[in-house]
N, C-alpha and C positions, 0 to 999 in steps of 0.2 A: 093630128098634129095639129091642123089648122084650129080646132077647136080649144087645144091647149095655150096657142099661142094669144086665141081671142080672148080667152079666160085670163091670161096673165095681164094683157094690155088692160082689161076690163078693170083686174085688182089695182094695178099700178095708181091706173086713171082715177079709182076710188078712192085710194089712198092718198094721193096728191091733195083732193079736194079742194077748198076754198084758198089753199095756201100755196098755191101753184107759183112756180115763178119760171118766165121764159126769157132767157137771154139772146138778143138776136142781132144783127147786124143793120136791121131797119126798122122803122117804127110809120105807121101810115098817121096823120094828122089831117082830117079833113079829106082835101084831094092833092095833098103835098105828101111827100115820103123823107123823113130823115134818117140819112145812112153814116154808119161809121165813116170818119174822114170829114163830114161837115165840121163848120167852124162854131166855138160857142154864139157867135154872133144869129147863125141861121137857127139854133135853138133857141134862142130869145125870140126869134121872129115867129117861129112855129109853136112853140109851147108858153112864152112868155117867161115872166120871172118865176123863180122855184120857189116852193115852200118851205124849202131847207136846202142849204148847201155844207158840206163837208171839205176840207183843203188836207191831202196829205204829200209830202215830199217837196223838194223844189224850194224856193225859197219862200219866206216868209218873214211876218214881220217880228221882231224880238221883243217888243214894247219898251224899247232903250232907246229913248232919243231917237226914233225914226230908223236907227240901224238896220240893217238885212241880216238875216242869220239863216245857215243853208242847213237843211234837216238832213238826217240821216237815211238818205233814199238811194238804192242802187247805183241808178243812173243819173239822178239828178233832176229828173222830169217832176215837173208840178202835176199833180193830180188832183180834180175836183169830182165832186159826187153832187149831182143836182138832183134834187127830188120833188117829183110833181103828183098830184093827187088829179084824177080824171078817171071820170065815168066807173066808178068805183074798182081802180087799178091806180097801183102806186107805180109810176115811172120814175126808174131812175138812170141817168145819163152818165157815164163819167166820160171825164174830159181828161184828155193827158196833151199838156203842153197847148191848149185853146184849142184843140179838136176832140171830137167825138170817136171814143176807142171803145165804148162798150153800149148797149141799150138793152135795159131788164126790166120787166113788165110783170108786176106781180099784182095778184087779187087780193083784195084788203080780207 
């Protein structure tokens, strides 16, 4: 049974290969740790300015004379995904209402 389990795990690891993605509730940055619940300011302090940002839900600019429009999202929470490139990895930090809700690290 052990051999079968070990062989299965090896097959899964090889199949995942270089496109592996690991979602986590923490990320080590030097001698500090970013964790779910940290503020956007903490993310900026640890990782700097993101290479790419995308936004979903909450309020967003409608482009009409500065008025704000409510986007269709279930609970009205504003969500942003900040993307970083570091050490051969892509790190995606998801923020909901200015707080880290998910950290996803992917191999390039």
